[in-house]
Structure formats: C-alpha cells, structure tokens
MARMARLUM-863512 format. One record per residue: residue number from 1; x, y, z negated of N, C-alpha, C in turn. Coordinates in Angstrom, 3 decimals, padded with zeros to 6 digits, m for minus. Atoms other than C-alpha are relative to their C-alpha. Example, Ala and Ser with C-alpha at 12.3 -4.5 7.8 and 13.67 -1.06 7.14 Angstrom:
2
[1,[000.890,m001.190,000.000],[012.300,m004.500,m007.800],[000.900,001.200,000.000]]
[2,[m000.820,m001.190,000.060],[013.670,m001.060,m007.140],[m000.770,001.090,m000.730]]
# end
This chain:
258
[1,[000.825,m001.208,000.000],[000.000,000.000,000.000],[000.866,001.268,000.000]]
[2,[m000.887,m001.163,000.091],[002.801,002.383,m000.900],[000.716,000.246,001.327]]
[3,[m000.649,m000.150,m001.301],[004.470,001.689,002.459],[m000.938,000.680,000.998]]
[4,[000.985,m000.614,m000.895],[001.258,002.616,004.303],[m000.148,001.487,m000.307]]
[5,[000.126,m001.406,000.408],[000.893,005.835,002.299],[001.245,000.785,000.397]]
[6,[m001.239,m000.661,m000.380],[004.528,006.650,002.889],[000.075,000.247,001.500]]
[7,[m000.003,m000.147,m001.456],[004.157,006.075,006.640],[m000.927,001.135,000.434]]
[8,[000.954,m001.067,m000.328],[001.083,008.308,006.801],[000.567,001.363,m000.392]]
[9,[m000.594,m001.262,000.448],[002.887,010.980,004.794],[001.102,000.482,000.923]]
[10,[m001.081,m000.381,m000.918],[005.927,010.916,007.073],[m000.559,000.493,001.328]]
[11,[000.614,m000.419,m001.262],[003.741,011.137,010.177],[m000.653,001.375,m000.136]]
[12,[000.645,m001.300,000.221],[001.790,014.044,008.673],[001.033,001.119,m000.062]]
[13,[m001.064,m001.011,000.093],[004.995,015.929,007.825],[000.631,000.263,001.364]]
[14,[m000.559,m000.163,m001.341],[006.377,015.302,011.319],[m000.942,000.816,000.892]]
[15,[000.973,m000.741,m000.805],[003.159,016.594,012.883],[m000.029,001.470,m000.394]]
[16,[000.000,m001.390,000.471],[003.183,019.721,010.710],[001.252,000.725,000.476]]
[17,[m001.245,m000.612,m000.463],[006.830,020.374,011.549],[m000.044,000.262,001.495]]
[18,[000.101,m000.178,m001.449],[006.091,019.895,015.251],[m000.870,001.215,000.338]]
[19,[000.894,m001.137,m000.251],[003.201,022.376,015.158],[000.690,001.313,m000.372]]
[20,[m000.727,m001.211,000.400],[005.340,024.919,013.271],[001.081,000.352,001.022]]
[21,[m001.003,m000.253,m001.043],[008.082,024.512,015.889],[m000.646,000.588,001.255]]
[22,[000.719,m000.556,m001.144],[005.513,025.183,018.615],[m000.346,001.475,m000.242]]
[23,[000.303,m001.398,000.325],[004.436,028.386,016.835],[001.268,000.860,000.084]]
[24,[m001.258,m000.748,m000.064],[008.077,029.461,016.511],[000.424,000.205,001.458]]
[25,[m000.326,m000.098,m001.427],[008.660,028.735,020.216],[m000.888,001.041,000.683]]
[26,[000.933,m000.973,m000.573],[005.544,030.729,021.140],[000.342,001.414,m000.450]]
[27,[m000.370,m001.326,000.505],[006.642,033.622,018.913],[001.195,000.566,000.770]]
[28,[m001.176,m000.479,m000.741],[009.976,033.807,020.717],[m000.378,000.405,001.422]]
[29,[000.445,m000.354,m001.347],[008.248,033.818,024.112],[m000.737,001.334,000.004]]
[30,[000.721,m001.271,000.102],[005.929,036.630,023.022],[000.968,001.148,m000.236]]
[31,[m000.988,m001.045,000.262],[008.892,038.590,021.683],[000.748,000.376,001.279]]
[32,[m000.690,m000.278,m001.264],[010.684,038.248,025.017],[m000.924,000.711,000.992]]
[33,[000.942,m000.613,m000.935],[007.533,039.179,026.953],[m000.191,001.486,m000.286]]
[34,[000.199,m001.405,000.363],[007.088,042.431,025.018],[001.310,000.784,000.011]]
[35,[m001.299,m000.672,m000.008],[010.813,043.164,024.842],[000.407,000.396,001.407]]
[36,[m000.322,m000.236,m001.406],[011.178,042.982,028.639],[001.496,000.273,000.199]]
[37,[m001.449,m000.182,m000.173],[014.946,042.402,028.960],[000.322,000.711,001.304]]
[38,[m000.358,m000.783,m001.187],[016.622,044.783,031.400],[000.671,m000.851,001.070]]
[39,[m000.769,000.801,m000.965],[018.934,042.227,032.999],[m000.902,m001.049,000.650]]
[40,[000.695,001.062,m000.721],[017.446,039.994,035.677],[m001.489,000.185,000.168]]
[41,[001.442,m000.208,m000.137],[014.023,041.616,035.932],[m000.520,m000.442,001.359]]
[42,[000.424,000.379,m001.350],[013.868,041.045,039.675],[m000.164,m001.517,000.116]]
[43,[000.081,001.457,m000.046],[014.569,037.325,039.246],[m001.198,m000.502,m000.798]]
[44,[001.138,000.397,000.829],[012.032,037.001,036.432],[m001.309,000.286,000.724]]
[45,[001.213,m000.362,m000.727],[009.422,038.808,038.537],[m000.252,m000.959,001.159]]
[46,[000.163,000.903,m001.141],[010.079,036.572,041.547],[m000.457,m001.380,m000.436]]
[47,[000.388,001.331,000.489],[009.856,033.330,039.575],[m001.422,000.028,m000.561]]
[48,[001.362,m000.130,000.526],[006.695,034.594,037.834],[m001.027,m000.040,001.124]]
[49,[000.916,m000.007,m001.141],[005.016,035.296,041.176],[m000.079,m001.372,000.654]]
[50,[000.009,001.355,m000.551],[006.059,031.875,042.463],[m000.838,m000.942,m000.859]]
[51,[000.777,000.845,000.900],[004.534,030.255,039.377],[m001.489,000.303,000.125]]
[52,[001.401,m000.368,m000.192],[001.288,032.199,039.810],[m000.527,m000.583,001.310]]
[53,[000.414,000.546,m001.298],[001.175,031.137,043.458],[m000.211,m001.513,m000.086]]
[54,[000.115,001.464,000.095],[001.782,027.466,042.622],[m001.183,m000.398,m000.879]]
[55,[001.039,000.396,000.950],[m000.562,027.300,039.614],[m001.372,000.511,000.409]]
[56,[001.284,m000.604,m000.303],[m003.270,029.644,040.857],[m000.449,m000.171,001.434]]
[57,[000.432,m000.021,m001.406],[m003.379,030.026,044.639],[m000.084,m001.410,000.579]]
[58,[000.001,001.347,m000.569],[m002.436,026.455,045.559],[m001.018,m000.925,m000.665]]
[59,[001.017,000.811,000.671],[m005.002,025.124,043.079],[m001.408,000.292,000.506]]
[60,[001.333,m000.380,m000.468],[m007.914,026.856,044.836],[m000.685,m001.091,000.822]]
[61,[000.679,001.070,m000.751],[m008.583,024.017,047.342],[m000.483,m001.154,m000.880]]
[62,[000.429,001.055,000.922],[m008.955,021.702,044.341],[m001.111,000.501,m000.907]]
[63,[000.922,m000.490,001.022],[m010.814,023.901,041.882],[m001.332,000.458,000.587]]
[64,[001.247,m000.490,m000.590],[m013.397,025.365,044.284],[m001.017,m001.119,000.237]]
[65,[000.984,001.082,m000.160],[m015.019,022.045,045.327],[m000.498,m000.563,m001.333]]
[66,[000.414,000.514,001.311],[m015.032,020.829,041.722],[m000.980,000.955,m000.661]]
[67,[000.888,m000.990,000.604],[m016.623,024.080,040.541],[m001.378,m000.035,000.647]]
[68,[001.297,000.036,m000.694],[m019.348,023.911,043.209],[m000.770,m001.271,m000.347]]
[69,[000.654,001.259,000.376],[m020.064,020.254,042.396],[m000.575,000.090,m001.408]]
[70,[000.473,m000.129,001.386],[m020.319,020.991,038.661],[m001.203,000.929,m000.070]]
[71,[001.122,m000.937,000.019],[m022.555,024.013,039.250],[m001.256,m000.600,000.605]]
[72,[001.150,000.628,m000.648],[m024.833,022.108,041.647],[m000.618,m001.063,m000.894]]
[73,[000.484,001.075,000.864],[m025.086,019.160,039.274],[m000.801,000.549,m001.173]]
[74,[000.703,m000.579,001.141],[m026.071,021.328,036.304],[m001.329,000.630,000.405]]
[75,[001.235,m000.645,m000.451],[m028.629,023.325,038.290],[m001.071,m001.038,000.321]]
[76,[000.957,001.052,m000.344],[m030.259,020.156,039.634],[m000.568,m000.650,m001.258]]
[77,[000.462,000.659,001.217],[m030.422,018.547,036.196],[m000.933,000.893,m000.812]]
[78,[000.823,m000.890,000.822],[m031.812,021.593,034.412],[m001.263,000.446,000.715]]
[79,[001.233,m000.332,m000.715],[m034.334,022.270,037.178],[m001.114,m000.999,m000.314]]
[80,[000.989,001.015,000.353],[m036.049,019.035,036.083],[m000.707,000.311,m001.313]]
[81,[000.591,m000.345,001.303],[m036.694,020.478,032.623],[m000.184,001.509,m000.098]]
[82,[000.142,m001.462,m000.011],[m037.344,024.065,033.674],[m001.139,000.477,m000.876]]
[83,[001.093,m000.399,000.882],[m040.527,024.050,031.627],[000.424,000.072,m001.448]]
[84,[m000.461,000.019,001.388],[m038.581,023.372,028.424],[001.172,000.943,m000.234]]
[85,[m001.182,m000.836,000.139],[m035.374,025.308,029.064],[000.042,001.034,001.117]]
[86,[m000.255,m001.011,m001.012],[m034.369,028.428,030.929],[001.217,m000.451,000.812]]
[87,[m001.135,000.554,m000.765],[m032.203,026.957,033.746],[001.148,000.982,000.164]]
[88,[m001.047,m000.998,m000.198],[m030.324,030.205,034.396],[000.814,000.214,m001.253]]
[89,[m000.695,m000.250,001.261],[m029.481,030.825,030.743],[000.812,m001.215,m000.431]]
[90,[m000.702,001.214,000.416],[m028.545,027.207,030.018],[001.239,m000.239,000.848]]
[91,[m001.141,000.182,m000.890],[m026.283,027.000,033.066],[001.117,000.987,m000.323]]
[92,[m000.997,m001.014,000.345],[m024.534,030.248,032.139],[000.726,m000.375,m001.284]]
[93,[m000.619,000.354,001.277],[m023.943,029.102,028.562],[000.979,m001.160,000.160]]
[94,[m000.852,001.183,m000.142],[m022.528,025.732,029.600],[001.241,000.291,000.836]]
[95,[m001.131,m000.226,m000.909],[m020.319,026.959,032.445],[000.949,001.055,m000.549]]
[96,[m000.866,m001.110,000.409],[m019.027,030.290,031.135],[000.651,m000.275,m001.349]]
[97,[m000.531,000.178,001.351],[m018.585,029.272,027.498],[000.749,m001.305,m000.188]]
[98,[m000.562,001.317,000.324],[m017.723,025.582,027.628],[000.708,m000.663,001.179]]
[99,[m000.571,000.812,m001.078],[m017.196,023.781,030.934],[001.054,000.743,000.810]]
[100,[m000.959,m000.768,m000.802],[m015.421,026.581,032.803],[001.404,m000.024,m000.566]]
[101,[m001.356,000.004,000.566],[m012.470,026.974,030.420],[000.616,m001.387,m000.101]]
[102,[m000.596,001.308,000.271],[m012.039,023.289,029.614],[000.322,m000.750,001.296]]
[103,[m000.312,000.658,m001.269],[m012.247,021.995,033.214],[001.184,000.682,000.678]]
[104,[m001.146,m000.721,m000.550],[m009.872,024.727,034.378],[001.283,m000.416,m000.705]]
[105,[m001.176,000.424,000.764],[m007.463,023.778,031.581],[000.431,m001.403,000.401]]
[106,[m000.331,001.374,m000.390],[m007.666,020.107,032.572],[000.688,m000.037,001.363]]
[107,[m000.635,m000.045,m001.322],[m006.820,020.921,036.197],[001.409,000.583,m000.077]]
[108,[m001.339,m000.580,000.165],[m003.894,023.108,035.121],[000.938,m001.008,m000.647]]
[109,[m000.827,001.030,000.646],[m002.639,020.310,032.868],[000.433,m001.047,001.029]]
[110,[m000.305,001.047,m000.967],[m002.846,017.764,035.693],[000.966,000.475,001.077]]
[111,[m000.848,m000.506,m001.089],[m001.162,020.019,038.277],[001.305,000.616,m000.502]]
[112,[m001.164,m000.811,000.359],[001.195,022.413,036.509],[000.724,m000.490,m001.246]]
[113,[m000.639,000.390,001.257],[001.799,021.109,032.994],[000.943,m001.176,000.194]]
[114,[m000.861,001.159,m000.243],[003.135,017.755,034.138],[001.223,000.392,000.825]]
[115,[m001.123,m000.427,m000.846],[005.267,019.464,036.800],[001.039,000.770,m000.811]]
[116,[m000.929,m000.799,000.804],[006.780,021.911,034.303],[000.769,m000.886,m000.971]]
[117,[m000.679,000.893,000.939],[007.532,019.229,031.734],[001.061,m000.829,000.709]]
[118,[m000.961,000.795,m000.769],[009.208,017.074,034.377],[001.180,000.851,000.460]]
[119,[m001.064,m000.874,m000.491],[011.162,020.012,035.817],[000.979,000.371,m001.106]]
[120,[m000.873,m000.397,001.109],[012.491,021.225,032.452],[000.756,m001.199,m000.542]]
[121,[m000.667,001.212,000.495],[013.271,017.649,031.391],[001.180,m000.373,000.888]]
[122,[m001.106,000.290,m000.922],[015.353,017.058,034.517],[001.132,001.013,m000.169]]
[123,[m001.024,m001.023,000.210],[017.150,020.364,033.971],[000.786,m000.266,m001.281]]
[124,[m000.677,000.308,001.264],[017.933,019.279,030.417],[000.874,m001.244,000.123]]
[125,[m000.740,001.255,m000.121],[019.009,015.744,031.305],[001.244,000.170,000.850]]
[126,[m001.127,m000.184,m000.905],[021.281,016.856,034.143],[000.841,001.226,m000.348]]
[127,[m000.848,m001.049,000.579],[022.810,019.631,031.991],[m000.103,001.344,000.737]]
[128,[000.181,m001.297,m000.656],[021.452,022.492,034.103],[m000.258,001.103,m001.035]]
[129,[000.246,m000.972,001.082],[020.207,024.232,030.931],[001.315,000.369,m000.683]]
[130,[m001.318,m000.265,000.610],[023.679,023.855,029.405],[000.844,000.901,000.901]]
[131,[m000.772,m000.817,m000.939],[025.224,025.334,032.559],[m000.486,001.453,m000.006]]
[132,[000.556,m001.358,000.069],[022.871,028.328,032.378],[000.485,000.714,m001.256]]
[133,[m000.462,m000.592,001.267],[023.812,028.919,028.729],[001.494,000.319,000.062]]
[134,[m001.445,m000.238,m000.104],[027.538,028.582,029.499],[000.318,001.198,000.901]]
[135,[m000.188,m001.172,m000.860],[027.129,031.270,032.175],[m000.402,001.293,m000.702]]
[136,[000.391,m001.182,000.759],[025.930,033.642,029.450],[m001.424,000.449,000.259]]
[137,[001.392,m000.328,m000.318],[022.277,033.523,030.554],[m000.911,m000.720,m000.990]]
[138,[000.959,000.582,000.936],[019.428,032.944,028.117],[m001.053,m000.767,000.793]]
[139,[001.008,000.756,m000.757],[017.287,030.089,029.538],[m001.430,000.342,m000.398]]
[140,[001.337,m000.411,000.413],[014.330,031.369,027.528],[m000.504,001.147,000.877]]
[141,[000.382,m001.159,m000.820],[014.362,034.531,029.663],[m000.220,m000.404,001.454]]
[142,[000.023,000.274,m001.424],[015.018,033.069,033.112],[m000.697,m001.310,000.361]]
[143,[000.681,001.267,m000.275],[013.410,029.629,032.761],[m001.401,m000.020,m000.604]]
[144,[001.273,000.126,000.719],[010.631,029.863,030.177],[m000.941,001.186,000.204]]
[145,[000.854,m001.181,m000.053],[009.360,033.445,030.318],[m000.793,000.119,001.303]]
[146,[000.801,m000.098,m001.237],[008.370,033.483,034.038],[m001.114,m001.031,000.074]]
[147,[001.020,001.048,m000.033],[006.510,030.195,033.687],[m001.104,000.294,m001.010]]
[148,[000.979,m000.357,001.029],[004.804,031.411,030.519],[m000.974,001.060,000.533]]
[149,[000.854,m001.081,m000.528],[003.512,034.624,032.102],[m000.801,m000.483,001.204]]
[150,[000.663,000.462,m001.214],[002.703,032.913,035.398],[m001.176,m000.914,m000.271]]
[151,[001.078,000.962,000.256],[000.613,030.075,033.976],[m001.153,000.653,m000.743]]
[152,[001.080,m000.673,000.738],[m001.322,032.245,031.511],[m000.808,000.893,000.946]]
[153,[000.701,m000.865,m000.962],[m002.148,034.743,034.288],[m000.833,m000.831,000.979]]
[154,[000.715,000.855,m000.947],[m003.104,031.983,036.730],[m001.182,m000.688,m000.656]]
[155,[001.085,000.653,000.724],[m005.209,030.240,034.092],[m001.205,000.935,m000.127]]
[156,[001.081,m000.976,000.134],[m007.252,033.394,033.506],[m000.700,000.221,001.339]]
[157,[000.582,m000.210,m001.331],[m007.766,033.954,037.242],[m000.801,m001.216,000.454]]
[158,[000.710,001.215,m000.397],[m008.746,030.327,037.843],[m001.305,m000.160,m000.762]]
[159,[001.234,000.059,000.784],[m011.307,030.529,035.047],[m001.079,000.879,000.634]]
[160,[000.956,m000.905,m000.642],[m012.976,033.529,036.718],[m000.500,m000.600,001.310]]
[161,[000.380,000.607,m001.274],[m012.938,031.767,040.106],[m000.923,m001.191,m000.217]]
[162,[000.822,001.180,000.283],[m014.368,028.569,038.608],[m001.419,000.409,m000.378]]
[163,[001.327,m000.440,000.425],[m017.256,030.416,036.947],[m000.814,000.538,001.170]]
[164,[000.718,m000.572,m001.143],[m018.173,032.378,040.072],[m000.403,m001.082,000.996]]
[165,[000.297,001.073,m000.951],[m017.954,029.300,042.294],[m001.086,m000.928,m000.539]]
[166,[001.011,000.884,000.596],[m020.026,027.217,039.862],[m001.381,000.630,000.022]]
[167,[001.304,m000.654,000.129],[m022.783,029.761,039.320],[m000.598,000.374,001.357]]
[168,[000.524,m000.474,m001.290],[m023.098,031.205,042.821],[000.062,m001.103,001.060]]
[169,[m000.122,001.077,m000.978],[m021.756,028.333,044.937],[m000.934,m001.152,m000.288]]
[170,[000.931,001.067,000.359],[m023.774,025.776,043.014],[m001.426,000.343,000.374]]
[171,[001.342,m000.456,m000.382],[m026.932,027.828,043.522],[m000.188,m000.070,001.512]]
[172,[000.099,000.008,m001.457],[m026.206,028.178,047.248],[m000.153,m001.418,000.543]]
[173,[000.075,001.385,m000.458],[m025.677,024.424,047.700],[m001.381,m000.587,m000.277]]
[174,[001.323,000.531,000.359],[m028.878,023.518,045.839],[m001.082,000.631,000.872]]
[175,[001.000,m000.703,m000.811],[m030.847,026.135,047.783],[000.005,m000.472,001.455]]
[176,[m000.127,000.381,m001.403],[m029.521,024.924,051.156],[m000.363,m001.457,000.257]]
[177,[000.096,001.429,m000.316],[m029.572,021.134,050.854],[m001.095,m000.727,m000.765]]
[178,[001.085,000.655,000.728],[m032.482,020.417,048.487],[m001.277,000.820,000.158]]
[179,[001.278,m000.712,m000.040],[m036.138,021.355,048.280],[m000.441,000.427,m001.401]]
[180,[000.301,m000.433,001.367],[m035.908,022.298,044.593],[m000.349,001.483,000.011]]
[181,[000.405,m001.398,000.084],[m037.755,025.519,043.890],[000.856,000.713,m001.048]]
[182,[m000.916,m000.687,000.907],[m035.151,027.860,042.403],[m000.673,001.151,m000.734]]
[183,[000.717,m001.082,000.671],[m037.638,030.583,041.555],[000.869,001.226,m000.198]]
[184,[m000.787,m001.206,000.317],[m035.988,033.501,039.817],[001.281,m000.371,m000.742]]
[185,[m001.209,000.487,000.667],[m032.811,031.595,038.914],[001.065,001.084,m000.115]]
[186,[m001.035,m001.031,000.020],[m030.451,034.412,039.875],[m000.356,001.116,m000.982]]
[187,[000.422,m001.028,000.942],[m032.513,036.896,037.886],[000.164,m000.481,m001.429]]
[188,[m000.197,000.588,001.333],[m032.477,034.558,034.883],[001.474,000.011,m000.384]]
[189,[m001.435,000.056,000.268],[m028.727,034.142,035.184],[000.548,001.392,m000.308]]
[190,[m000.474,m001.365,000.211],[m028.137,037.890,035.419],[m000.410,000.527,m001.369]]
[191,[000.479,m000.477,001.296],[m030.245,038.575,032.342],[000.609,m000.782,m001.164]]
[192,[m000.487,000.870,001.082],[m028.730,035.687,030.374],[001.443,000.261,m000.381]]
[193,[m001.430,m000.155,000.278],[m025.035,036.436,030.698],[000.238,001.263,m000.818]]
[194,[m000.273,m001.115,000.903],[m023.714,038.685,027.936],[001.504,000.219,m000.119]]
[195,[m001.416,m000.304,000.213],[m020.447,040.307,026.968],[000.647,m001.051,m000.897]]
[196,[m000.540,001.040,000.893],[m020.026,037.675,024.231],[000.348,m001.262,000.780]]
[197,[m000.284,001.179,m000.830],[m020.224,034.877,026.815],[001.308,000.184,000.771]]
[198,[m001.203,m000.278,m000.784],[m017.575,036.496,029.009],[001.228,000.062,m000.899]]
[199,[m001.137,m000.132,000.924],[m015.356,037.346,026.022],[000.458,m001.361,m000.504]]
[200,[m000.366,001.332,000.496],[m015.493,033.792,024.702],[000.721,m000.810,001.069]]
[201,[m000.653,000.736,m001.075],[m014.624,032.287,028.075],[001.399,000.509,000.279]]
[202,[m001.317,m000.586,m000.247],[m011.730,034.702,028.645],[000.967,m000.351,m001.124]]
[203,[m000.855,000.321,001.150],[m010.392,034.116,025.133],[000.466,m001.451,000.050]]
[204,[m000.378,001.405,m000.109],[m010.456,030.367,025.632],[001.015,m000.215,001.114]]
[205,[m000.924,000.168,m001.129],[m008.742,030.626,029.022],[001.402,000.476,m000.362]]
[206,[m001.308,m000.533,000.383],[m005.927,032.776,027.599],[000.682,m000.929,m001.001]]
[207,[m000.591,000.883,001.008],[m005.376,030.526,024.564],[000.371,m001.350,000.605]]
[208,[m000.339,001.258,m000.660],[m005.484,027.414,026.748],[001.288,000.145,000.801]]
[209,[m001.210,m000.219,m000.777],[m002.863,028.894,029.070],[001.239,000.081,m000.867]]
[210,[m001.133,m000.110,000.930],[m000.595,029.807,026.149],[000.361,m001.368,m000.568]]
[211,[m000.232,001.314,000.622],[m001.007,026.392,024.525],[000.637,m000.973,000.977]]
[212,[m000.526,000.927,m001.005],[m000.361,024.437,027.721],[001.461,000.317,000.314]]
[213,[m001.366,m000.377,m000.377],[002.761,026.410,028.630],[000.988,m000.249,m001.127]]
[214,[m000.908,000.161,001.138],[004.300,026.432,025.165],[000.277,m001.479,m000.276]]
[215,[m000.171,001.431,000.279],[003.714,022.710,024.630],[000.888,m000.674,001.033]]
[216,[m000.779,000.650,m001.064],[005.153,021.671,028.000],[001.455,000.463,m000.006]]
[217,[m001.371,m000.504,000.041],[008.196,023.930,027.789],[000.753,m000.565,m001.199]]
[218,[m000.665,000.507,001.208],[008.953,022.836,024.236],[000.338,m001.482,000.150]]
[219,[m000.253,001.427,m000.192],[008.609,019.156,025.112],[001.165,m000.220,000.964]]
[220,[m001.094,000.137,m000.957],[010.913,019.601,028.088],[001.351,000.328,m000.603]]
[221,[m001.262,m000.402,000.612],[013.579,021.372,026.026],[000.457,m000.979,m001.075]]
[222,[m000.349,000.888,001.109],[013.464,018.794,023.235],[000.259,m001.440,000.430]]
[223,[m000.163,001.376,m000.463],[013.883,015.710,025.427],[001.401,m000.516,m000.312]]
[224,[m001.293,000.654,000.131],[016.631,013.254,024.681],[000.620,m000.114,001.395]]
[225,[m000.670,m000.041,m001.308],[019.229,013.255,027.450],[000.090,m001.386,000.618]]
[226,[000.111,001.295,m000.684],[018.015,010.015,028.988],[m001.092,000.136,001.052]]
[227,[000.949,m000.197,m001.085],[016.282,010.007,032.348],[m001.242,m000.876,m000.158]]
[228,[001.147,000.885,000.195],[014.028,007.114,031.307],[m001.027,000.582,m000.967]]
[229,[000.929,m000.616,000.948],[012.452,009.360,028.645],[m000.910,001.034,000.674]]
[230,[000.768,m001.067,m000.654],[011.079,011.838,031.203],[m001.468,m000.380,000.205]]
[231,[001.426,000.348,m000.141],[007.859,009.919,032.094],[m000.731,m000.045,m001.336]]
[232,[000.630,000.075,001.327],[007.179,009.315,028.392],[m000.305,001.388,m000.538]]
[233,[000.183,m001.356,000.494],[007.656,012.965,027.474],[m001.090,000.728,000.792]]
[234,[001.021,m000.633,m000.832],[005.519,014.115,030.412],[m001.394,m000.469,m000.390]]
[235,[001.292,000.542,000.424],[002.685,011.803,029.373],[m000.418,000.551,m001.361]]
[236,[000.310,m000.525,001.330],[002.892,012.916,025.744],[m000.393,001.476,000.061]]
[237,[000.297,m001.429,m000.117],[002.908,016.585,026.732],[m001.396,000.217,000.566]]
[238,[001.325,m000.152,m000.603],[m000.210,016.167,028.892],[m001.104,m000.308,m001.003]]
[239,[001.006,000.381,000.995],[m002.176,014.371,026.189],[m000.054,001.022,m001.125]]
[240,[m000.076,m000.992,001.069],[m000.992,016.843,023.568],[m000.658,001.313,000.420]]
[241,[000.621,m001.228,m000.507],[m002.028,019.816,025.713],[m001.524,m000.116,m000.003]]
[242,[001.459,000.183,m000.054],[m005.513,018.400,026.258],[m000.604,m000.035,m001.402]]
[243,[000.497,000.055,001.377],[m005.942,017.644,022.543],[m000.053,001.396,m000.622]]
[244,[m000.027,m001.355,000.554],[m004.894,021.167,021.540],[m001.078,000.871,000.633]]
[245,[001.026,m000.802,m000.667],[m007.199,022.697,024.146],[m001.396,m000.344,m000.523]]
[246,[001.297,000.394,000.549],[m010.171,020.688,022.872],[m000.182,000.548,m001.409]]
[247,[000.068,m000.516,001.367],[m009.361,021.704,019.289],[m000.239,001.513,000.003]]
[248,[000.186,m001.456,m000.101],[m009.050,025.389,020.231],[m001.399,000.323,000.511]]
[249,[001.341,m000.206,m000.541],[m012.287,025.116,022.218],[m001.052,m000.078,m001.105]]
[250,[000.950,000.158,001.107],[m014.176,023.889,019.164],[000.097,001.164,m000.976]]
[251,[m000.186,m001.072,000.971],[m012.668,026.519,016.858],[m000.582,001.319,000.514]]
[252,[000.509,m001.261,m000.547],[m013.448,029.457,019.166],[m001.521,m000.046,000.143]]
[253,[001.449,000.116,m000.119],[m016.972,028.144,019.833],[m000.685,000.200,m001.347]]
[254,[000.579,m000.146,001.334],[m017.656,027.903,016.114],[000.052,001.471,m000.434]]
[255,[m000.140,m001.420,000.393],[m016.344,031.454,015.545],[m001.054,000.849,000.702]]
[256,[000.956,m000.818,m000.757],[m018.593,032.891,018.292],[m001.452,m000.341,m000.333]]
[257,[001.380,000.383,000.315],[m021.663,030.948,017.205],[m000.387,000.310,m001.439]]
[258,[000.310,m000.357,001.387],[m021.394,031.974,013.542],[m000.789,001.297,m000.078]]
# end
C-alpha cells in the first residue's frame, strides 16, 4: 500500500513540476515578446510570417469544409426540434462558445503542434540548438518566439474563419440542398449572438494557441538526445495539448456561465 501511495505521490509531484516549468517557459516567451529584442528583428518577422502562413493560410482548405459540415449538421439537427429550441441561438452558442475553439485547436494540434515538436526535437538531437547557442544567438528569440507569435495569431484567425464558415456556410448548404424551412434563422442568429459569446470564443482561441505552442516547444527542447524518442515525445505533446485545451475550455466556460 505504501508503495502505491509513494508512486502516486511521485507522479503528482512530477506533474506539478512539469506544469510549473511550462508556466516558466511561457513567462519567458511573453517577456521576449514584449521586450522585442533589437537584434534579428527582420529574421524574427520573416519566420513569424512563415509560421502564420503554414498554420493559418495552408489550413484553410482543411478547416473550411469541416466548418461547413459541422454548421450544416447542427442546423439540420436543431431544425427538427425548432418548436422546443431556438435553432439560431442554439447553433450560435454551440459553435461560437464551444465547438469553434475546440475543433480549431484540434486541427492546429494535428497540423502544426506535431510538426513543431518534431522540428524542435530534430534540432535538439542533431545539436542544431547547441550550434545556435555557441554562435551567441538565443534560440528562444530566433526559434521559439516566431513560432509562438505565429501560432497564436493563426489560431485566432482560424477561429474567426471557422465560426463564419459554420454559421453562414452551413446555412447556405442547408438552404440549397435540403427542403428544410429555415424561416428567420439568420434573424435569430443575429439577435442571439452577444459580446459575451464572441469574447469567450476569442479568449479560448488565444489561450489554446498559447497552450499548444508552449507545450510543443517545451517538449521539443526537453527531449533526450536520442532520435528514437522523437515519435514518443511528439505523441505525448499532442495528447498533452488536447488535454490542456479541454481543461481550459471547461474553466473558461464555467467562468462565463457563472
């Protein structure tokens, strides 16, 4: 019994230490973002734009069809119970507050988070990070900061695109390919959406972007210098990112619903 308690205690302490290390890593990234180092600004700006393009622009062909499918599915389902629920209001609440941020986060995790963890892990294993440090360059500035700013910015933009595509594209698809009477759906949706809904969705998107980037970068930097550990670390980082996003989603939802 004492061995089981001891094992649980050690795991709990390791988890707490890991979370504290993530907060410390995030604090350093925020400090660098607000400090704006003078040296290498052009390089940081270029890498940031490349990250936004990869995470945001190149994800559009994936996120747009998914958003339209989700929006169409919700509208069709809630149209069946239009006498009991307001379809426009219910769709807005589910997409803007809940599904929009979490589905966007999942797509970013699948596309960008795994790529970043793998990239940083390879740089660590093949001593590229060490070479950057030996050249007198801070890898936090030239490797981590552009990816941090790029993913958080792209995450916020993708959330807005997902919501618009779900609400408007889903309505258009249902109106074109089905004989469901939409009635005053658009008017219901316009009256239902509030500043609190938008604020909650934006807040979740920003926190998800921060959490995903910090977790993946930290995991990549902490890898053991063995190439066989890269798939394991990438898998752990993805699962960890999704768990943190779900936890943050619940916490923010509770705060806004209180």
